[in-house]
Structure formats: structure tokens, C-alpha cells
BAFI-3210 file (N, C-alpha, C; in Angstrom, 3 decimals, decimal comma, padded with zeros to 6 digits):
// residues 269
n [1|2|3|4|5|6|7|8|9|10|11|12|13|14|15|16|17|18|19|20|21|22|23|24|25|26|27|28|29|30|31|32|33|34|35|36|37|38|39|40|41|42|43|44|45|46|47|48|49|50|51|52|53|54|55|56|57|58|59|60|61|62|63|64|65|66|67|68|69|70|71|72|73|74|75|76|77|78|79|80|81|82|83|84|85|86|87|88|89|90|91|92|93|94|95|96|97|98|99|100|101|102|103|104|105|106|107|108|109|110|111|112|113|114|115|116|117|118|119|120|121|122|123|124|125|126|127|128|129|130|131|132|133|134|135|136|137|138|139|140|141|142|143|144|145|146|147|148|149|150|151|152|153|154|155|156|157|158|159|160|161|162|163|164|165|166|167|168|169|170|171|172|173|174|175|176|177|178|179|180|181|182|183|184|185|186|187|188|189|190|191|192|193|194|195|196|197|198|199|200|201|202|203|204|205|206|207|208|209|210|211|212|213|214|215|216|217|218|219|220|221|222|223|224|225|226|227|228|229|230|231|232|233|234|235|236|237|238|239|240|241|242|243|244|245|246|247|248|249|250|251|252|253|254|255|256|257|258|259|260|261|262|263|264|265|266|267|268|269]
n.u [-050,286|-051,998|-051,670|-048,693|-048,753|-050,624|-051,258|-048,825|-047,566|-048,882|-048,932|-046,721|-046,979|-048,410|-046,908|-044,888|-046,177|-046,756|-044,004|-042,870|-044,970|-044,306|-041,997|-042,375|-043,906|-046,402|-049,401|-051,105|-050,128|-050,360|-053,317|-053,815|-052,495|-054,050|-055,614|-055,129|-053,735|-056,070|-057,432|-055,273|-055,773|-058,000|-057,785|-056,712|-058,261|-059,579|-060,013|-061,823|-063,674|-065,163|-066,236|-067,637|-069,795|-070,439|-071,614|-073,359|-074,873|-075,847|-077,248|-079,319|-080,413|-081,628|-083,743|-086,800|-087,166|-086,436|-088,613|-091,030|-090,079|-090,855|-093,579|-094,648|-093,480|-094,552|-094,247|-093,123|-090,746|-087,910|-087,892|-088,624|-085,979|-083,630|-084,739|-084,275|-081,038|-081,143|-081,570|-079,492|-077,136|-077,996|-077,766|-074,749|-074,164|-072,766|-073,648|-071,742|-070,338|-070,226|-069,596|-066,871|-065,103|-065,530|-065,241|-061,945|-061,657|-062,811|-060,654|-058,772|-059,505|-060,398|-057,545|-056,281|-058,543|-057,961|-055,422|-055,827|-057,526|-055,154|-053,356|-054,332|-055,170|-053,053|-050,430|-048,726|-046,539|-045,792|-045,665|-043,398|-041,572|-043,357|-044,433|-042,443|-041,056|-042,066|-041,368|-039,734|-037,804|-034,854|-034,549|-037,107|-037,726|-039,261|-038,248|-038,956|-042,184|-045,937|-048,408|-051,104|-053,738|-055,912|-056,071|-056,354|-058,056|-058,273|-057,621|-057,325|-059,856|-063,156|-066,961|-068,656|-066,846|-065,547|-068,247|-068,715|-066,796|-066,409|-068,407|-069,837|-068,634|-070,463|-071,170|-069,324|-070,078|-073,031|-072,469|-071,020|-073,194|-074,635|-073,001|-072,646|-075,708|-076,183|-074,452|-075,663|-078,051|-077,792|-077,224|-079,811|-082,731|-085,408|-088,264|-090,729|-093,957|-096,285|-098,694|-101,079|-102,888|-101,367|-100,028|-097,229|-095,781|-094,909|-092,302|-091,005|-092,268|-090,934|-088,192|-088,178|-089,061|-086,853|-084,407|-085,352|-085,679|-083,346|-082,204|-082,514|-081,732|-079,168|-077,305|-077,852|-076,960|-074,433|-073,485|-074,765|-072,561|-070,101|-070,142|-068,981|-066,764|-063,418|-062,034|-060,123|-061,182|-063,589|-062,512|-061,423|-063,146|-065,166|-063,653|-063,114|-065,974|-067,046|-064,951|-066,299|-068,638|-067,793|-066,749|-068,911|-070,589|-069,022|-068,990|-071,476|-073,636|-076,002|-077,757|-080,418|-080,611|-081,123|-083,874|-084,797|-083,189|-083,629|-085,959|-085,643|-084,201|-086,559|-088,257|-086,656|-086,647]
n.v [014,943|015,355|014,117|014,943|017,608|017,268|014,942|013,516|015,686|015,583|013,200|013,518|014,942|013,658|011,412|012,717|013,436|011,320|010,284|011,764|011,411|008,664|008,874|010,718|008,369|007,544|005,849|003,731|005,134|005,484|005,691|008,493|009,912|009,850|011,300|014,190|015,360|015,689|016,987|019,531|020,012|021,346|023,126|024,326|025,114|026,686|029,391|029,842|027,664|028,663|031,756|030,676|030,090|031,771|033,578|031,645|032,260|034,668|034,576|033,082|034,503|036,588|034,985|034,731|037,462|036,964|035,139|037,037|038,927|037,409|036,829|039,630|040,080|038,679|036,875|038,890|038,652|040,222|042,869|041,069|039,967|042,578|043,438|041,683|041,402|044,013|043,570|041,631|043,484|045,335|043,631|043,082|040,807|038,486|036,787|034,406|034,261|032,374|030,457|030,083|029,050|026,548|025,546|026,098|024,290|021,714|020,187|019,469|018,263|016,190|015,319|014,497|012,377|010,750|010,066|008,910|006,506|005,577|005,516|003,228|001,407|-000,413|-003,162|-004,634|-005,560|-003,846|-000,954|000,074|000,470|001,548|003,624|005,064|006,142|008,313|010,559|013,121|013,604|012,552|012,098|011,907|008,928|005,591|002,905|000,556|-000,992|-000,179|-000,316|-001,174|000,237|001,203|001,756|-000,708|-001,641|-002,781|-000,779|-001,263|-002,578|-003,298|-002,190|-004,180|-006,751|-006,998|-007,441|-009,796|-010,769|-008,066|-006,836|-004,426|-002,876|-001,706|000,337|002,603|003,262|004,309|006,150|007,585|008,237|009,906|012,530|013,224|014,080|015,600|018,036|018,240|019,158|021,335|023,225|023,308|025,048|026,490|027,154|029,417|029,313|028,694|029,244|027,301|027,658|028,954|029,105|029,852|028,988|026,141|025,922|026,442|024,947|022,582|022,341|023,413|020,223|018,639|019,445|019,072|016,066|015,677|016,124|013,994|011,751|011,711|011,424|008,745|007,346|008,214|006,960|003,924|003,712|003,843|001,578|-000,147|000,563|000,785|001,551|003,427|005,203|006,270|006,949|009,601|011,153|011,267|013,091|015,543|015,815|016,491|018,221|020,137|020,555|022,041|024,160|025,798|025,977|027,607|029,824|030,267|029,567|027,214|026,874|025,413|023,709|024,515|024,671|022,102|022,058|023,915|022,730|020,416|021,253|022,819|020,872|019,509|021,215]
n.w [-058,965|-057,273|-054,912|-054,558|-053,695|-051,730|-050,096|-049,588|-048,168|-046,015|-044,850|-044,054|-041,908|-040,302|-039,367|-038,589|-036,110|-035,208|-034,304|-032,115|-030,223|-030,134|-028,689|-026,447|-025,360|-025,530|-025,162|-027,558|-030,252|-032,890|-033,045|-031,873|-032,965|-035,661|-034,340|-033,525|-035,665|-037,114|-035,825|-035,808|-038,566|-038,901|-037,128|-039,232|-041,156|-039,901|-040,047|-042,495|-042,426|-040,367|-041,884|-043,591|-041,853|-040,613|-042,619|-043,152|-041,107|-041,469|-043,547|-042,459|-040,989|-042,134|-043,761|-042,996|-044,344|-046,824|-047,712|-046,948|-049,095|-051,318|-051,118|-051,235|-054,308|-055,079|-058,380|-060,112|-061,125|-061,864|-060,046|-057,555|-057,734|-057,365|-055,233|-053,584|-053,401|-052,351|-049,638|-049,251|-049,124|-047,125|-044,940|-044,955|-047,084|-048,882|-051,605|-052,292|-050,465|-048,821|-050,075|-051,078|-049,182|-049,269|-051,547|-051,214|-048,512|-049,464|-050,838|-049,250|-047,047|-048,386|-048,750|-046,568|-045,919|-047,661|-047,200|-044,437|-045,214|-046,916|-044,712|-042,679|-044,144|-045,046|-044,467|-041,823|-043,123|-045,317|-044,380|-043,350|-046,372|-048,139|-046,886|-045,579|-048,266|-048,865|-047,432|-046,020|-044,968|-043,467|-040,203|-040,169|-040,738|-040,591|-038,313|-037,650|-037,940|-036,779|-034,242|-035,885|-033,810|-031,736|-028,662|-027,979|-030,281|-033,602|-035,652|-038,629|-039,105|-039,566|-038,092|-038,445|-039,045|-036,434|-034,655|-033,879|-031,977|-030,319|-029,428|-028,126|-029,702|-031,324|-030,832|-032,277|-034,310|-034,096|-032,448|-034,719|-036,536|-033,879|-033,528|-035,884|-036,188|-034,290|-035,024|-038,019|-036,886|-035,085|-037,629|-038,447|-039,371|-039,087|-041,098|-041,711|-041,017|-043,769|-046,141|-046,561|-048,864|-050,629|-054,103|-054,207|-052,183|-052,620|-053,450|-051,270|-049,135|-049,868|-049,874|-047,156|-046,482|-047,085|-046,319|-043,559|-043,646|-044,878|-042,463|-040,579|-042,233|-043,620|-040,823|-040,127|-042,748|-042,315|-040,154|-040,937|-042,908|-041,379|-040,102|-041,758|-043,238|-041,282|-038,437|-037,982|-040,058|-039,293|-036,579|-037,385|-038,635|-036,552|-034,566|-036,699|-036,603|-033,875|-033,043|-034,902|-034,339|-031,507|-032,560|-034,201|-032,374|-030,863|-033,055|-033,236|-031,554|-030,275|-032,444|-034,395|-032,536|-030,127|-029,724|-028,395|-026,353|-024,778|-023,712|-022,602|-020,195|-019,111|-018,726|-016,895|-014,821]
ca.u [-049,677|-052,899|-050,379|-047,089|-048,963|-051,726|-051,728|-047,345|-047,356|-049,963|-048,601|-045,113|-047,266|-048,728|-045,368|-043,849|-046,801|-046,392|-042,500|-042,980|-045,829|-043,534|-040,706|-043,087|-044,203|-047,822|-050,161|-051,788|-049,598|-050,754|-054,580|-053,598|-051,751|-054,976|-056,728|-054,072|-053,797|-057,280|-057,482|-054,167|-056,485|-059,082|-057,527|-055,871|-059,253|-060,749|-060,482|-062,627|-065,314|-066,178|-066,278|-068,456|-070,726|-070,538|-072,281|-074,714|-075,593|-076,752|-078,783|-080,247|-081,539|-082,685|-084,988|-087,523|-087,595|-086,954|-090,061|-091,941|-090,248|-091,233|-094,492|-094,794|-093,253|-094,385|-095,207|-092,391|-089,095|-086,834|-088,060|-087,808|-083,975|-083,285|-085,217|-083,456|-079,796|-080,649|-081,873|-078,536|-076,304|-078,374|-077,169|-073,556|-073,953|-072,463|-074,135|-070,625|-069,209|-070,219|-069,008|-065,375|-064,227|-066,199|-064,233|-060,494|-061,358|-062,686|-059,538|-057,399|-059,817|-060,080|-056,170|-056,675|-059,645|-057,125|-053,901|-056,031|-057,722|-054,161|-052,424|-055,469|-054,959|-051,033|-050,342|-047,615|-045,166|-045,690|-045,876|-041,973|-041,505|-045,024|-044,174|-040,443|-040,890|-042,647|-040,914|-039,014|-036,026|-034,245|-035,097|-038,636|-037,920|-039,570|-037,511|-039,950|-043,833|-046,236|-048,886|-052,108|-054,436|-056,141|-056,691|-056,640|-059,045|-057,870|-057,844|-057,972|-060,466|-064,576|-067,412|-068,602|-065,785|-065,298|-069,352|-068,718|-066,187|-066,664|-070,276|-069,789|-067,493|-071,504|-071,367|-068,931|-071,162|-074,017|-071,742|-070,979|-074,309|-075,127|-072,773|-073,428|-076,963|-075,883|-074,067|-077,108|-079,610|-077,247|-076,832|-080,823|-083,002|-087,074|-088,784|-092,012|-094,819|-096,330|-100,147|-101,201|-103,195|-100,834|-099,135|-095,949|-095,122|-094,658|-090,919|-090,051|-092,316|-090,176|-086,932|-088,076|-089,205|-085,619|-083,496|-085,957|-085,305|-081,679|-081,449|-082,393|-081,482|-078,033|-077,239|-078,339|-076,518|-073,144|-073,434|-074,213|-071,338|-068,978|-070,521|-068,548|-065,611|-062,149|-062,205|-059,378|-061,912|-064,510|-062,018|-061,049|-064,975|-065,636|-062,935|-063,710|-067,044|-066,754|-064,339|-066,928|-069,605|-067,600|-066,492|-070,032|-071,193|-068,082|-069,447|-073,823|-074,420|-076,540|-078,283|-081,508|-080,497|-081,556|-085,183|-084,226|-082,031|-084,929|-087,267|-084,983|-084,116|-087,720|-088,244|-085,963|-087,214]
ca.v [015,854|016,126|013,189|015,527|018,312|017,514|013,682|013,608|016,690|015,667|011,481|013,860|015,880|012,287|010,349|013,498|013,375|009,735|009,979|012,432|010,373|007,444|009,659|010,455|006,765|007,186|004,706|003,930|006,542|005,748|006,268|009,322|010,791|010,000|012,117|015,135|015,575|015,804|018,609|020,431|020,457|021,681|024,454|025,526|025,496|027,741|030,730|029,065|027,776|030,440|032,505|029,990|029,437|033,449|033,699|030,681|032,535|036,019|034,312|032,309|035,592|036,817|034,197|035,598|038,248|036,601|034,607|038,518|039,589|036,699|037,367|040,766|040,453|037,051|037,560|039,835|038,373|041,178|043,422|040,222|039,955|044,124|043,849|040,429|042,008|045,389|043,436|041,654|044,865|045,778|043,009|042,930|039,727|038,443|035,324|033,842|034,303|030,861|029,260|029,807|028,692|025,410|025,194|025,804|023,219|020,764|019,323|019,096|017,537|014,907|014,297|013,699|011,188|009,496|009,895|008,118|005,649|004,846|004,227|001,946|000,095|-000,829|-004,112|-004,281|-005,890|-002,707|000,106|000,256|000,632|002,375|005,333|005,610|006,164|009,228|010,878|014,300|013,882|010,935|012,144|011,079|007,718|004,913|001,907|-000,129|-000,878|000,123|-000,945|-000,092|-000,567|002,329|001,134|-002,365|-001,856|-003,120|000,998|-001,099|-003,632|-002,002|-002,621|-005,106|-007,260|-006,964|-007,500|-011,097|-010,781|-007,227|-006,381|-003,122|-002,013|-001,383|002,289|003,823|003,813|004,876|007,442|008,552|008,822|011,075|013,452|013,922|014,527|016,853|019,030|019,011|019,424|022,698|023,970|023,324|026,565|026,341|028,407|030,254|028,131|029,045|029,102|026,215|028,404|030,096|028,536|030,078|028,402|024,827|025,530|026,596|023,845|021,458|022,971|022,922|018,719|018,503|020,495|018,216|015,401|015,407|016,245|012,355|010,620|011,847|010,712|007,541|006,941|007,676|005,720|002,764|003,986|003,969|-000,040|-000,644|001,319|000,958|001,859|004,574|006,550|006,598|008,064|010,724|011,583|011,651|013,927|015,739|016,341|016,943|019,466|021,228|021,220|022,878|025,622|025,754|027,079|029,181|031,055|030,515|028,954|025,932|026,654|024,345|022,504|025,808|024,681|021,196|022,540|024,912|022,078|019,618|022,137|023,184|019,726|019,112|022,061]
ca.w [-058,411|-056,143|-054,147|-054,185|-053,378|-050,637|-049,369|-048,912|-047,132|-044,929|-044,379|-043,531|-040,742|-039,751|-038,688|-036,983|-034,572|-034,778|-033,690|-031,405|-029,164|-029,875|-027,885|-025,004|-025,149|-025,629|-025,551|-028,759|-030,785|-033,974|-033,348|-031,552|-034,402|-036,229|-033,295|-033,393|-037,027|-037,605|-035,359|-036,523|-040,060|-038,178|-036,712|-040,034|-042,035|-038,571|-040,665|-043,484|-041,643|-039,441|-042,566|-044,225|-040,732|-040,237|-043,901|-043,212|-039,874|-041,788|-044,430|-041,678|-040,411|-043,260|-044,252|-043,180|-044,994|-047,920|-047,602|-047,075|-050,453|-052,218|-051,147|-051,987|-055,299|-056,777|-060,299|-060,516|-060,429|-061,677|-058,536|-056,275|-057,402|-056,901|-053,711|-052,665|-053,352|-051,683|-048,637|-049,005|-049,067|-046,174|-043,943|-045,356|-047,025|-049,950|-051,304|-052,999|-049,481|-048,681|-050,989|-051,389|-048,359|-049,053|-052,133|-050,621|-047,856|-049,890|-051,561|-047,966|-046,580|-049,389|-049,091|-045,299|-045,796|-048,786|-046,112|-043,341|-045,960|-047,164|-043,556|-042,349|-045,214|-044,936|-044,283|-041,326|-043,713|-046,236|-044,047|-043,865|-047,412|-048,668|-045,954|-046,054|-049,446|-049,624|-045,891|-046,651|-044,097|-042,951|-039,165|-039,654|-041,514|-039,828|-038,498|-036,959|-037,946|-036,312|-033,582|-036,069|-032,546|-030,702|-027,290|-028,123|-031,412|-034,743|-036,546|-040,371|-039,221|-039,484|-036,722|-039,694|-039,280|-035,167|-034,327|-033,453|-030,600|-030,287|-029,210|-027,786|-031,246|-032,477|-030,406|-032,569|-035,670|-032,752|-031,610|-035,639|-036,168|-033,201|-033,120|-037,273|-036,451|-033,342|-036,442|-038,607|-035,998|-035,275|-039,149|-038,741|-039,967|-039,082|-042,229|-041,321|-041,348|-044,945|-045,874|-047,933|-050,099|-051,664|-054,657|-054,225|-050,954|-052,629|-053,257|-049,631|-048,144|-050,432|-049,690|-045,635|-046,111|-047,769|-044,963|-042,231|-044,135|-044,329|-041,137|-040,043|-043,237|-043,750|-039,705|-040,296|-043,631|-042,078|-039,237|-041,560|-043,621|-040,398|-039,841|-042,539|-042,807|-041,017|-037,420|-038,256|-040,994|-038,144|-035,629|-037,666|-038,881|-035,102|-034,505|-037,476|-036,612|-032,609|-033,306|-036,112|-033,394|-030,956|-033,759|-034,668|-030,737|-030,335|-033,900|-034,243|-030,762|-030,251|-033,738|-033,873|-031,330|-028,460|-029,083|-027,750|-025,281|-023,945|-023,198|-021,725|-018,814|-018,681|-017,843|-015,558|-013,763]
c.u [-050,428|-052,118|-049,491|-047,374|-050,088|-051,252|-049,946|-047,436|-047,859|-049,787|-047,374|-045,288|-047,590|-047,700|-044,423|-045,072|-046,732|-045,042|-042,736|-043,993|-045,020|-042,551|-041,453|-044,027|-046,508|-048,407|-051,175|-051,371|-049,919|-052,384|-055,054|-053,098|-052,839|-055,623|-055,834|-054,360|-055,110|-057,908|-056,557|-054,840|-057,298|-058,593|-057,151|-057,105|-060,301|-061,238|-061,381|-063,556|-065,914|-066,207|-067,343|-070,055|-071,210|-071,676|-073,583|-075,595|-076,354|-077,880|-079,703|-081,730|-082,644|-083,800|-086,062|-088,223|-087,238|-088,167|-091,201|-092,025|-090,493|-092,816|-095,400|-094,539|-093,349|-094,962|-093,638|-090,511|-087,761|-087,015|-088,012|-086,290|-083,624|-083,567|-084,603|-082,065|-079,549|-080,952|-080,568|-076,854|-076,832|-077,717|-075,671|-073,641|-073,653|-072,263|-073,118|-069,920|-069,072|-069,461|-067,303|-064,474|-064,795|-065,235|-062,689|-060,358|-062,078|-061,268|-058,236|-058,333|-060,447|-059,080|-056,368|-057,704|-058,313|-056,044|-054,740|-056,927|-056,464|-053,437|-053,256|-054,916|-053,529|-051,080|-049,246|-046,150|-044,607|-045,366|-044,660|-041,584|-042,647|-044,871|-043,089|-040,324|-041,023|-042,304|-039,969|-037,464|-036,005|-034,636|-036,415|-038,886|-038,355|-038,688|-038,101|-041,576|-044,682|-047,504|-050,137|-053,495|-054,851|-057,123|-057,420|-058,102|-058,058|-058,518|-058,304|-058,929|-062,268|-065,492|-068,087|-067,756|-065,559|-066,511|-069,266|-068,153|-066,440|-067,911|-070,216|-069,045|-068,967|-071,441|-070,301|-069,467|-072,363|-073,338|-071,408|-072,387|-074,886|-074,276|-072,813|-074,808|-077,285|-075,483|-075,044|-078,202|-079,352|-077,547|-078,473|-081,890|-084,658|-087,575|-090,125|-092,819|-095,630|-097,959|-100,467|-102,329|-102,615|-099,829|-097,802|-094,929|-094,600|-093,278|-089,928|-090,578|-091,224|-088,747|-087,012|-088,185|-087,804|-084,968|-083,964|-085,661|-084,259|-081,492|-081,584|-081,757|-079,776|-076,550|-076,730|-076,920|-074,784|-072,722|-073,251|-072,994|-069,904|-069,042|-069,541|-067,052|-064,653|-062,342|-061,237|-060,536|-062,892|-063,784|-061,646|-062,331|-065,031|-065,069|-063,466|-064,931|-067,295|-065,964|-065,476|-067,779|-069,223|-067,541|-068,107|-071,081|-070,891|-068,763|-071,511|-074,087|-074,932|-077,176|-079,565|-081,603|-080,871|-082,403|-085,288|-083,513|-083,030|-085,674|-086,799|-084,580|-085,282|-088,309|-087,551|-086,320|-088,913]
c.v [016,089|015,143|014,509|016,832|018,453|016,045|013,722|014,337|016,204|014,291|011,925|014,495|014,675|011,731|011,525|013,814|012,215|009,440|010,757|011,942|009,331|008,317|010,019|009,213|006,779|006,629|004,913|005,358|006,636|006,553|007,841|010,973|011,061|011,467|013,823|015,860|016,189|017,580|019,362|020,876|020,949|023,219|025,176|025,815|026,229|028,638|030,636|028,683|028,165|031,495|032,136|030,243|030,776|033,881|032,944|031,308|034,163|035,679|033,699|033,602|036,352|036,431|034,094|036,224|038,356|036,260|035,818|038,893|038,485|036,654|038,430|040,951|039,080|037,584|038,272|039,473|039,256|042,112|042,541|039,963|041,385|044,024|042,710|041,106|043,530|044,878|042,542|042,903|045,213|044,891|042,705|041,446|039,691|036,517|034,716|033,124|032,881|029,681|028,877|029,210|027,372|024,686|025,090|024,946|022,053|019,858|018,598|018,070|016,212|014,400|013,990|012,609|010,233|009,141|008,414|006,456|004,688|003,827|003,297|000,696|-001,049|-002,279|-004,198|-004,681|-004,480|-001,462|000,526|001,064|001,613|003,862|005,770|006,691|007,878|010,444|012,204|014,384|012,874|011,191|011,484|009,624|006,304|003,435|000,581|000,304|-000,589|-000,364|-000,404|-000,704|000,914|002,003|-000,184|-002,825|-001,690|-001,645|-000,068|-002,299|-002,459|-003,011|-004,034|-006,268|-007,901|-007,263|-008,782|-010,902|-009,267|-006,560|-004,861|-002,248|-001,172|000,485|003,143|004,282|004,454|005,939|008,179|009,377|009,981|012,159|013,820|014,220|015,831|018,279|019,749|019,468|021,269|024,103|023,970|025,024|026,055|027,452|028,598|029,613|028,962|028,595|028,077|026,513|029,081|028,909|028,777|029,702|026,580|024,238|025,660|025,148|022,304|021,702|022,620|021,169|018,170|018,270|019,076|016,721|014,238|015,090|014,460|011,888|010,302|011,351|009,654|006,698|006,887|007,099|004,638|002,441|003,438|002,137|-000,710|-000,496|001,123|001,955|003,465|005,606|006,863|007,504|009,369|011,341|011,616|012,724|015,154|016,614|016,951|018,211|020,723|021,550|022,233|024,382|026,448|026,681|027,901|030,131|031,529|029,903|027,702|025,892|026,194|023,913|022,846|024,880|023,222|021,033|022,784|023,955|020,924|020,483|022,775|021,886|019,167|019,644|021,498]
c.w [-057,267|-055,027|-053,438|-053,670|-051,879|-049,801|-049,253|-048,419|-045,637|-044,024|-042,853|-042,195|-039,855|-038,746|-037,925|-035,785|-033,958|-033,547|-032,545|-029,903|-029,105|-028,829|-026,766|-024,660|-024,849|-026,292|-026,648|-030,092|-032,234|-034,195|-032,362|-032,301|-035,272|-035,525|-033,455|-034,787|-037,618|-037,005|-035,688|-037,578|-039,988|-037,962|-038,128|-040,907|-041,123|-039,568|-041,916|-043,385|-041,053|-040,819|-043,156|-042,842|-040,688|-041,365|-043,880|-042,201|-040,325|-042,649|-043,359|-040,945|-040,715|-043,751|-044,290|-044,003|-046,504|-048,150|-047,880|-048,611|-051,475|-052,401|-051,990|-053,682|-056,003|-058,215|-060,851|-059,930|-060,958|-060,210|-057,631|-056,579|-057,172|-055,209|-052,578|-052,754|-052,126|-050,066|-048,308|-048,352|-048,179|-044,768|-044,404|-045,775|-048,432|-050,393|-051,803|-051,952|-048,828|-049,056|-051,693|-050,622|-048,341|-050,283|-051,872|-049,833|-048,270|-049,696|-050,215|-046,920|-047,101|-049,069|-047,753|-045,359|-046,817|-047,442|-045,542|-043,847|-046,010|-045,679|-043,003|-042,940|-045,013|-044,013|-043,326|-042,256|-044,912|-045,253|-044,291|-045,338|-048,324|-047,611|-045,817|-047,441|-049,897|-048,285|-046,688|-046,307|-043,454|-041,151|-039,553|-040,482|-040,327|-039,462|-038,247|-037,689|-036,975|-035,392|-034,199|-035,149|-032,234|-029,848|-027,537|-029,546|-032,763|-035,897|-038,389|-040,344|-038,670|-038,746|-037,321|-039,062|-037,294|-034,348|-033,740|-032,118|-029,558|-030,193|-029,171|-029,327|-031,691|-031,986|-031,183|-033,879|-035,273|-032,766|-033,418|-036,148|-035,618|-033,366|-034,687|-037,351|-035,392|-034,289|-036,992|-037,877|-035,333|-036,075|-039,057|-038,767|-039,827|-039,989|-041,470|-041,970|-043,337|-045,554|-047,332|-048,974|-051,161|-052,291|-054,360|-053,141|-051,451|-052,900|-052,122|-048,818|-048,534|-049,974|-048,063|-045,358|-046,348|-046,777|-043,690|-042,387|-043,726|-042,826|-040,226|-040,775|-043,069|-041,992|-039,718|-041,429|-043,089|-040,877|-039,510|-042,389|-043,071|-039,728|-040,796|-043,327|-041,987|-039,944|-037,517|-039,170|-040,067|-036,655|-036,197|-038,671|-037,668|-034,351|-035,164|-036,935|-034,987|-032,516|-034,081|-035,187|-032,480|-031,304|-033,827|-033,480|-030,512|-031,704|-033,535|-033,395|-031,592|-032,059|-033,669|-033,321|-029,788|-028,702|-028,588|-026,090|-024,407|-023,193|-022,510|-019,749|-018,673|-017,868|-016,346|-014,016|-013,105]
res [m|f|d|t|f|l|v|e|p|i|i|n|v|l|i|a|i|y|k|v|l|v|f|l|h|i|p|s|p|l|g|f|s|v|i|l|l|t|v|l|i|r|f|i|l|y|p|f|t|a|s|q|l|k|a|s|s|k|m|q|k|v|t|p|h|l|h|t|l|k|e|l|h|k|g|d|s|k|r|l|q|e|e|t|m|k|l|y|k|e|h|g|i|n|p|a|a|g|c|l|p|v|v|i|q|l|p|i|i|w|a|l|y|s|v|l|g|k|i|v|a|l|k|p|d|m|v|l|s|e|i|n|k|v|l|y|f|d|w|l|q|l|t|s|t|w|d|a|r|f|l|g|i|p|l|s|q|s|p|s|q|l|i|q|t|m|y|l|i|i|l|i|p|v|a|t|g|v|f|q|f|i|q|s|k|m|m|y|v|k|t|p|v|r|s|k|n|n|p|s|s|s|g|d|d|f|s|s|a|f|q|t|q|s|m|y|i|f|p|v|m|i|g|f|f|s|y|s|l|p|i|g|l|s|l|y|w|n|t|f|t|v|f|g|i|l|q|q|h|k|i|s|g|l|g|g|l|a|e|w|v|e|k|l|n|k|n|k|k]
***
């Protein structure tokens, strides 16, 4: 059922884009099809992502107030809950608003990932039989297999497989990690400094430490995974992340990255 409602429609859209690019004689049509499909999906999900980012931005703005409430009403969980809900209401925050967009997006994102994973893994002699059987229209039918390379790089192979002959291929997982770090840094919110003598701050300290560590660890993990995954999936992930960075900048600004940009501008002066 998952394939019927999500995977197969995405494959049809991918092939439609591919056919148009072939007709226009665009080089590396399969690779550019992956990029355009990813951007298209991002545009479709834009309202949901925007809603999620706006909800997150509002939550970030009231974070200092939440810490103050915890100080004022420590030991009185009922009063703390009442004051917290009142704070949310004053700032127009729905605590569940950031969850629904994620729930809607995840199946589509997973389907896109599944499609691209399947596409880049196909052997040339299997492309026609495997792809044509799920296409909805005759005009979409492929008559010849595609060139599974993007700007000369085989989409089905990983940097770890190509590193011996293409040394610069290491830049792909490095770029993947850097893009992911930029997005993570933009989402990072510095929490107020807590008193060391205040036992109620331990949970906040742990949350802040975890957020900081994740900001560095997660991009390294993504970069490491992309070193072993097919180039086609890294192409998708990088496109997805770069679009996310642009979208986040449009909605929320530089976020946690603003501090670094300001320091960089000061150093230039």
C-alpha cells in the first residue's frame, strides 16, 4: 500500500522530469532529475515546514520565560503547568503545532528516499523492466536505459568505492556534513546560563548540553554515512538540506548562526 500511494507516484514524477530533461538535451538528466524532484517535493511540503519552523521560532522566543516560570514555581507542578499554558496562550503558541507538520512530512520524505535508493541501485539491464511496470502512461515508458552518472560521477557508487580513483570525491561527504551543520546551527538556541547551586537547573543543563553535542555529532554522523551511501542519495540529501537552509533563513533568519556571522563581519572590519 505504501508503494502504491507514495512510492509509485513519485517514480512517475521522476520519470516525467527525466523525459523533459532528455527532450531538452540536458546533460546528466538522471542526476538533475533527482535534484528537481527533491526541490519539487520541498516546495510541496513548504507550507508544513513553514508552519513547523514558525512554531519552533515562537517556542524559542518564550524559552527564557519558561526558565523563569520554573524558577518561580519549582515544587508546584500544577501552578507551573497553569502558568506555562497561560504563557503559550499569550504568545499564540500551540504546543502540538510543531508535531503535526512533521507527521505529515515524514511518509513523503521516506517515500522519496525509498524511490531514489531503488533508482540508483538498479542495474542497467533491469531499468526498463523495473521502471516501466510502475509507470501510469504509455508516453512515460522508457525505451532505453539511462546513464546513471552525474557530471561523470556514477550515482550508484559511494565515495568509499570511488576514493581510490577519484580523490576529490571525499568533498561530497564533507559537504554533506557541512550543510547539515549549518542547518543544525541555525536551529540551535542558546539557553540562559543557569546557577550551579540551583538543583532544578540540572534538567535544563542536560538538555542544553545534549542540544550542543547533537549540533556537532549529527552532522559528523551524516557525513560518515554519506561516505558509504550511493552518490545519488547524497545528491538528494544535500539538495534537501540546502533548500531547508534557504527556507529556514527566509522564515526565521540566521538563528544560531547569526552570532558567528556577526563575529566574522567584525573580524573583517
